[in-house]
N, C-alpha and C positions, 0 to 999 in steps of 0.2 A: 375277700376272707379278712379277718380282723388280725392285726399284729399281736394281739395279746394272747392268741391261741396258736400252738404249733399245728401244723397240718399232719404231722407224723410223731408217733411215740413209741418207743421199743418196749419190748417186755420188760427188760431190766429197769428201765425208767419207771413203769407201772408198779413193778415190785418194790420199788423204793418209797412209794407214796403211802400215806397213812391209809388203813383199813377203813372204808366207809362204814358208819354204824347208823342203824335206824333207831331214831329216838321219838317218831310219832305213835299214834294209835294204830292198832292193827285190829280189825274186825274179820273173825273168821266166820264166814256166812255158809251155814249147812241147812237151812230150812227157807221156805218160800216166803214165810212171815218176815225173817230178818233181812231177805234178799229184797222184798219191798220196801223196808225201812231204808236200806243202803241206796236203793235206786231212787229213792224220792231225794236223798242228800245229793247224789251225784248230778241229778238232772238239773241243779241249780249251778254247777259248775261250767266255766268256759274252757276249760283245758285239763286233761287227765293224763297221767302217765298209765301206760298198758303194757301188759304182758299175759302170757298163757304158760302153763306147765302141763307136761304130760309124762307118764311113766316112760323111762328110758328104754330104749330097744338095743339090744346087743346081738341079735341075729339078723342075717340078711332076710328082707322080705317081712320082717316083724313090725308091726306099728300098733299103737295104743291111742284111744281118743283122748281129747283135751281133758285133763282132771280138773284144772282150775283156770279161772280168768282173774287176774289181777288188775284193778283199778285204783289209782291212787291220786288224791288231792295232795297240797304241801303239808297237811297235817294227819291224814288219815290214809291207810292202805286198806282195801275191801277185797279180801280174798274169797271169791266165789267158789266153792268146791262142788264142782258140777258131777263128780262121781258120787256124791253122798245126798243129791237132791234132784228133781226134775229140773231141766233148764228153765230158768224163769223168763217167759217170753217177754216180760217187761225190760229185761236186761238188752234185749235186741233192740228196744226203742232207744237206748243210750248208745249202742253200736251204730245205729242207722241215723243218728242224729248229726247233720252236717254242721250244726251250731256249736256242738261240743267236740274240742279237739282231742283225739286220742293218740298219743305219741309213744312211740317204742321203735325197737329194732328187730328185723325179721318179720315185719308185718304181714307180708303176703302169705307166708306158710301159716302163721297164727289164725289168719282169716279162713284158709282152706279148711284148717281143724274144726274152727266153729261152724263154718258152713256144714261140714258133715253132721254135725250134731243137730244143726237147726238152720235150715237155709234163710239168708236175709240179705239185704243189700247194704253193705258197708259204706259208711260216708263219715268224713271228717277224721280220717286216719292220716297221720303223717309218719313215714318211715325216716327215722333220724339219720340212718345210713345213707339213704339217697339224698337227703338234704345236705348232709355234711360232703358228700361227693360233689354235689353241684356247687358248693362253696369253696372247693379246692383242697379239701382234707383227704389224706390217703388213709389213715387209721380210721376205720369205719364200724368196727365192733362195739358192742354196748361196753365192754370193759375199757376200751381205748377211749371212747367217746367220754365216759365217766372221768378217766384220768385227765384228758385234755381240758374239759370244760368245767369239771368241779374239783380237780386237784386231788382225787381220793382214788383209792384202789377198791374196785368192786369185787368182793369174794364170789368165786363160782364152784366153791366147794360142794354145795347142796344141788348143784345143777342134776347130776345124774343119781338121783336118790328116786325111793318109789313115792311118786305123788299121789298114788292111790291108797296109801296107808290109812287105816281106819282114824288114827290120831296122828297128825304132823308133829314132827320134831320142832323144838325151839329154833334151832338152826335153818330149818325148812321154811318156817313161817317168817323169819327175819330175812332170809335171802329172797323170798317171793315179795314181801314188802319192799325191799331195796331196789329190786329189778323194776317194779313198777314205778317207785317214786324217782328213780334216776331218769327214767324216760321223760318225766314232766319237768324236772330241773334243768335237763339238757336241752329240752326243747324251748324253755324260757330263756336261756342263755343265747340259744341261737337266734331267738326273735331280736334280741339286743343287736345282732349283728347286721340287721336289715336297716 
């Protein structure tokens, strides 16, 4: 582990940090044509931030399919709204490509959710919590890792909102973009530790 980063950060310390804001481009994808354009760009990247969103569950035994897959480069977040279009099979080419790193937190659950929509063989995924744990960190959630590696506070305000809405709110769009972007940024910082 690197001396530049603390292995643990408290909720109080996180709350004292400045709020992370998204300043890049955001593409909301709701058609197969737009999906193909985005996938063509994503296929040229070496590493991407990755996350998914689903409608929240409040009752025992309740579950909803993944409503959105987010993939981010350093300057653009692509929000694939799977509840608004058929699952683009070409997206599975990115998710199955071992040469393109997809970095995020809670990857096993995300992959299970995607697999329910369209079976595939995931390759090139890096779970940042597992990586951080191997490096001796004890704060392992996305919010904590954002604070440790980026020195900023990740808002979780939009987490339990309805991701199946016909039109997403501005807060949801920015939240979804941030969640994917920080995965990539933390991954790049972790690579510096090697």
